[in-house]
DRENVOFI-721562 format. One record per residue (C-alpha): z, y, x. Coordinates in steps of 0.001 Angstrom, whole numbers, plus 500000, padded with zeros to 6 digits. Layout:
ZYX...
//
This chain:
084606719305546656083909715840545216086221714113547690088009712486544744087050711918541167088232714829538976090883714116536397089720715357533020092609716486530856092425714847527448093009716632524159096155715907522199096113712881519967096181713334516213099832712318516081100890714715518856098794717502517324100532716967513996103988717118515586103275720280517612101732722070514634104334721069512025107239722029514304105894725575514195104517725732510677107600724424508862110384725882511029110719729272509295111807728007505906108368726990504582108833723832502514107041720728503724105355720158500331102861717274499922100079719677498922100709721746502061100763718630504239097273717683503055095971721154503876097846721052507184096152717810508199092723719382507731093725722519509650095094720364512497091767718537512724089977721881513098092207722723516098090576719885518046093741718803519873094075722130521712097794722989522219097310726772522229095294726600519023097881724366517354100829726568518339099055729757517340097932728368513991101381726915513325102966730298514072100512731988511713101161729610508817104944729704509277104868733151507649102795731956504658104631730593501630101860730378499034099433727467498776096564729933498241097241731501501632097093728100503328093851727244501526092274730540502564092971729763506205091716726203505827088450727486504344087886729962507172085259729147509780087613728073512544086042725216514464082619725822512871080772727340515821078663726457518807081681725247520696082570722829517937086155721715517558086864722520521199086472726307520745089836728038520464088858731732520353088016731852516607091503730523515870093093733154518093091036735900516434092115734719513016095752734830514073095256738325515516093760739577512237096911738431510441099157740641512621100503743913511294098915747091512650101949747711514866101812744208516313098083744547516950098614747695518998101495746191520941099559743019521710096386744853522705098359747091525082099203744033527191095592744091528409096640746896530769098183744224532997096061741709534935095972738023534066099059735988534936101132739174535343104865738863534662105740741557532150109366742614531880110400742396528246112487745603528093109923747596530034107138746417527760109056747463524641109804750854526196106108751408526910105302750528523292107880753083522164106538755762524514103032755391523109104171755537519493103037752000518645106246751224516770108210753170514177111735752903512814111985750779509703114942750651507318118083750046509357116094749073512456115843751743515129112984751821517668114688749437520083115471746881517389111937747159515997110517746570519460112721743485519882111507742189516514107838742649517417108317741054520844110019737999519329107298737718516694104526737818519306106340735149521302106791733010518200103113733268517381102222732359521011100558735710521772103143736039524548104847733329526544108536734004527072109734733148530561113287732450531674115530735100533210114285736432536513116067738409539219115182742082538894117146743858541632120021742977543912122784745597544138125342744643546761126552741169545838125424741539542238122099740245541044120759741654537808118358739633535755115770740426533132113584738506530699109913738384531653106902737120529753103295736223530431100076735866528445097892732796528306094536733574529952092723733126526628095174735489524929094476738007527680090751737605526968091471738256523304093460741404524133090572742692526260088176741836523433090048743799520742090532746991522810088666748988525404091544751423525929093352749395528638092333748777532242093929747272535327092227748889538308093152747190541563090191747839543858088502751111544788084991749670544401085158749955540619083022752699539157084055755627537000081824754341534223084199751411533726086942753851532744085103755335529790087461755435526809090408754074528778093796755494527752096152753117529540095710752331533229097489750248535819096352751387539260096791750376542862097943752662545655094375753238546830093158754125543349095984756568542610094896758575545637091610759203543825093078759629540347091731763114539818088230761974540751088265758814538690089487760622535577087713763946536078087216765857532854089243763394530775092456764618529178093555761649527097095288759373529585098398758046527827099784755505530317099544755518534115101283752698535983101399752499539759103949749703540333106443750078543144105658746634544550102288747949545766103907750869547595104919749548550976104535752856552806107391755123551712105929757991553740102753758017551700101579761507550757098880762544548357095747763927550023096645767477549087099597769424547744097553772507547086097647774481543865094093773339543123095046769666543427098028770086541123095833771891538613093382768969538628096227766549538019097513768684535155094140768301533452094201764539533949097832763983532958098150766580530182098598763975527441100560761409529439103208759462527504104261756966530171104230757267533956105265754926536745105144756880540024105062755847543685108012756558545988106813760129546624106524761445543058107070765185543463103407766215543188102760764184540060106053765333538503104827768914538822101684768011536920103465766424533940103222768053530537106860768013529467106035768034525782104542764526525669106174762356528335108523759708526948108690757152529774109198757945533476109719755306536167110553756556539666112017753243540866112009752718544606111684756433545279113132757880548472114213761097546763117727762388547480118024764525544357116031764546541155114198767836540539115737770064537881112390770043536073113262766544534823115634768225532383112647769898530681111328766514529461113049766929526125111145764009524503111983761560527302113189758188526007113273756080529178114144757077532745114081754330535368115600755052538770116119751483539967116744751022543690116595754751544552118982754074547411119018757613548831119611759467545590122992761228545709123123763183542473121529763661539092120418767087537797123177769363536506121534769884533104120689766263532371122792766410529197119866768325527644117843765085527440119296764281524032116494761836523109117131759654526156117628756025525118117385754114528416118718755162531829118454752617534657120454753286537812120720749798539355120752749945543141121410753705543431123998753034546130124380756672547258124999758160543817128285760104543948128764761157540342127017761597537010125778764870535515128389767065533777129013766434530065127169763138530156128801762170526886126351764408525016123634761754525556124876759817522547121493758163521872121796756033525004121356752305524411121010751399528093123209752978530764123416750560533663125774752592535875128506755189535409130071756716538533133465758211537731134104761741539034137158763982539137135748767365538104135665768513534492132961766759532486132608763899535015135481761599534011135486758186532366136166759869528995132463760849528878131792757300527637133850757882524507131040758689522067128330756478523610128727753876520888125188752448521118125536751170524703124316747592525064123504744954527669124998745748531091127303748550532293128820748926535755131722751353536234132110752602539809134812754653541548137511753566539103140111754692541654139274758254540552140682757654537065143888759677536835145790757584534314145615754772531822145232757297529028142032758589530600140737755024530928141524754351527286139280757228526228136237755228527376136643753149524174135206750011525783136710747765523104134602749613520495131293749023522310130560745640520783126930745418521924127879745514525617127456742005527003128096742581530737130791744700532424131263745416536134134455747158537344134568748484540915137343750306542760136003750064546294133211752656546488133847755458549001135200758715547594133448761884548640136316764331548207139146762753550168141240759581550375141976757345547441144660758382545007147071755629545943149520756810543293147106755771540574148373752722538724145401750379538979147061747773536776147509750327533989143906751487534351142505747955534106144716747254531100143311750321529317139717749316530121140032746303527834136575745381526474135750743638523206135984739858523020132209739301522834131740740046526524129529737461528268129768738519531909132723740152533673132811741228537318135779742864539059135567744201542613138199745911544772141027745686542222144304746473544019146789745230541428149208742335541934148738740894538463145901740547536001146043742590532795147608741406529560144242741191527842143143738750530547145952736399529544144555735896526032142345732794525797140623734176522709139425737126524798136901734938526600135405732751523900131908734134524748132316734599528514129589732845530514130183734328533972133243735621535839133194737159539321136151738588541236135863739864544803137968741991547135141036741696544884143196741013547914146619741425546276145940739717542972147787736410542501145891734977539552142629735019537624141996735482533887142801732578531574139355731024531499139999727487532733139647725944529280136807728208528105134054726349526276131498729001527270132162729695530977129286728459533165129599730477536406132754731297538397132731733269541673135944734140543539135806735906546904138303737608549242141469737061547201144202736652549831147126735872547481145425733356545189147115729954545619145809728094542580142956728531540109144928727472537051148614728275536690151037727774533810148719725385532015151442724231529655152516727787528806149067729325528482147475726428526629150353724975524698150072721762526676146711720913525112144751721157528365145221718728531253143864719058534786141292716433533923139757718740531306139797722219532867136542724205533043134759721874530609131393723741530697131368725104534250128011724625536043128352726819539159131458727576541213131743729662544409135022730029546312134785732167549474137525733495551784140550732399549771143024731804552637145988730848550407144215728566547929145846725121548031145431723364544704143130723477541682145808723476539008149607723852539159150437720465537690147527718589539287149330717431542463148419713803542924145974713882540000142202714212540441140678717289538813137303716618537186134395719006536594132090716860534521129110719219534249129415721112537552126025721237539325126652723698542189129838724016544253130316726243547307133671726379549102133781728504552248136730729553554429139496728138552253141501726500555083144443725258552980142354723480550355142841719803551172141170718126548217137952718328546248137446717722542524135631714841540912132062716168540496129849713348539200126567715250538632126715717760541501123309718846542843124243721476545458127414721046547527128518723384550325131857722759552045132518725019555065135844726008556643138232723950554508141034721568555455139741718571557385141194716221554788138887717709552166135880717184554443136983713600554998137003713113551239133428714435551151132378711808553688134097709135551662132192710272548572128924710175550524129491706643551795130453705424548346127384706975546709129596709126544469126944711836543979123666710241542905122179713618541863122979715494545093119931717412546398121437719781548985124521719233551171126124721656553667129156720650555760130854722864558323134137723503560083135392725454563118137069722219564235135686718754564803135082717183561395136890713895560901135925711120558539138339709075556474137915705331557135136735702938554462138181699500553995135973696441554324135281696180550610134239699843550388131985699482553433129919696953551539129286699362548662127630702220550624124625703585548743121914705955550061121789709352548375118382708952546750117878712587545733119315714262548861116549716341550495118419719104552393121250718506554876122989721304556854125666720574559466127569723589560830130131723704563648131653720867565728130787717621564043131700714031564703128465713004563006126518713759566191128469711218568248127032707791567611129390705035566588129332702373563939131100704549561374128953707615561948125703705672561909126662704125558589126928707664557175123494708585558574122011705655556659123159707385553481120858710291554483117729708152554823115696710229552335116559713665553788113476715851554408115079718928556010117933718816558547119741721832560029122277721501562856123913724830563718126633725855566212127503722246566981129286722283570348129511718478570292125742718093570492124755717327574092121733715049573808118838714684571404119862712607568395118096709273568735119895706625566744120849709143564066117345710532563492115911707061563486117587706633560097115652709624558685112149708256558336111150710990555837112338713986557878109765716816557829111721719852559099114331719869561880116190723045562864118651723061565784120296726427566441123022727867568656124058724465570017125208725833573381125967722489575068122709720791574142120900719700577311118454717198575875117678713569576446116807712791580069116181709073579589112785707350579589109895709404578199108829706369576203111964706488574056111288707419570446113543710427569850112096712276566849110866710601563626107084710373563329107221712095559930108271715424561518106082718445560661108204721422561830110576721595564818112719724704565415114989725043568473116765728375568816119618729751570926120245726486572781120858727966576238121576724687578049118395722841577076116708721202580052113930719318578309112453718937574861112340715541573158110020713245575147107926711941572259106475715249571031102987714036571931103303711150569504104139713279566474100801713136564683102066715251561763103711718020563809102271721404562825104840723949564010106907724026567201109273727010567525111390727454570651113314730701571048116112732009573305116212728849575373116235728891579231112995729432581114112376725932582384108909724414582565110317720936582021111403721819578517107833722098577275107430718355577546104127716766576577102121717676573500099067715563572787095804717370572130095142715025569240098124716471567369097268718773564409099719721318565858098599724757564643101532726999565606103610727220568766106134729972569228108290729943572326110423732264574387111551732389577972114915734133577680114059737307575692110297737112576089108229735569573291105035733554573662102955732677570610099882730511570202098521730224566703095706728205565142095009726246568265095684722843569755098317723049572490098363720994575663101046720549578295
//
């Protein structure tokens, strides 16, 4: 809008261009020969300092070993066009031409998604497989070939690999998946090289735009008109209607008549891949079973899969993620012998698998196995599923009759499994738990291989951990350990000196008194308390009522976690000390011994945590602070990176005194403050908030004794930097802070479940940019949005 001068991004310098290009071009074993360097310099100049061009060209040349191949690319017409050296598309086209025919098809298919779309890696590979774009080669099966092509496209910058992203949350477990994106120019290239893919998001698009399209991604509105849009066309291969666009789970197609189904059968006769909305029955009836290889019914509200699913004898991938109401799979599912991927994350109501599930021995992905008691439903069905990889959760383990049955699962032979989840606490449909079952024997016989990277155990009723958990070499690859609801268990696996463990979560373990026991015995005396958990980055300890110390022989010695970045300790009342955590970023201490909280305050006042960004402190009792001596008082340092501060429960911090105010000065850079369930809070914080001159968001909730400040209206109560003020559940409030009218930056005022008293509204200046007021008188709610509010 020309309010400021635009900042023109410069092209990379010659030196930076050279570094970016050569890092790609010479990283795959190509020798950095002088003759190649000379050619490289000329190619770099043709890329005009464009990063995408440099990365793409470097990826292309990394696969070329002969000088003649490099010369041929140098002599091509890249950079010689109307756009001059700043035109990148010719370089991208040249790189595309160099792809194999399989890679070309796989890359072009990505045009079915809109720009900036996050594509799930595994799903993308499965869609390639369903459409026959990739073939087995040598010892590589379809899945391995797809992985190879994906990695190659990422290496050549046709795809941008993104970090792990949360896919679905199942109970307390969060599953993650790799996603990727395409650069906008790469998306343009994909659209340029194919006219078979279309992303149709709005109903205004005309049928003519769909001419020749084989792969479609459609919105909810468009799917309703699918038979009209594709009338007379029988070569649709891919139809994607993503679940995120289906907010109405009661959506029905305009007709369920025989005529409508017949029209759909004509449209979908050659379908290879289908992603249905949450009411898929009509479309499922229209599927031609002979061709379909990929079916995604995720988010569906179906209770039972139709038996017709078992007729899809070429099906490779079946996704049933987050089908929360689904109780059972079809009886004849074992007939789907070509099934490679079966996703059951989030199917919370599933009671058992299909009989004779072990016949599906082509399965690479089986996310969930629910143990049953009838013939053909036991844990032994996993015996011959040797190709299982990635993640597997085993539910209803209390139904396993003996250790011998558990041993038949052959988990220690499944070396491509990287994540295992054991659960004993799911409800049993056919009576009470078999309390005679020896849970310790069962867990011992479920021993996995030593390459496992993530292990989660829930509801284990044994007193002791298994023998395989006492072997340090068992966990040399383990990155994450979670144990919850193991109320009788007295110890955790021997992982405290693991060089790979990064995440540890322990919850609801009533008998756990120490994290690390028998250090000298287990480790041969080579590990000291100062060196336990050497690579741990995240630790969560919740509801451990007996936990007292970190390590058995650490009494009087400080335990150090040198790389720990996130620490949450909640409801561990006997824990009276905290470890040395020099680079902590997120710290949450709630419901621990008051001595431990005092040590936290001491660390704050001494500036012990210079990287701390978020701090939560809470206790059911009044939090006390350990005193500092005179010399320590002089060394107090503000926490420069602290932005988020949460105070829960009774808190001495809200009673002004010299000591408390000194602590508040350590919080001078805090931008968001939450005070919750603080019975000590009676008046508006004046002196305390005056220290927070960067505070933008203030939330005060459930502070039942808060009445407010009744002193002079001229007193400056809230910092002028405040943008959002939330007051909720404070039933004793008489008046709001008196200087609301002076808060020039205030944009949101939210008052809810406070007493109906006109005085509390205070004075709000009409010159304030306030755009949102939400208030309530008892249970009534009053809202004024996008307006200036007066008294």
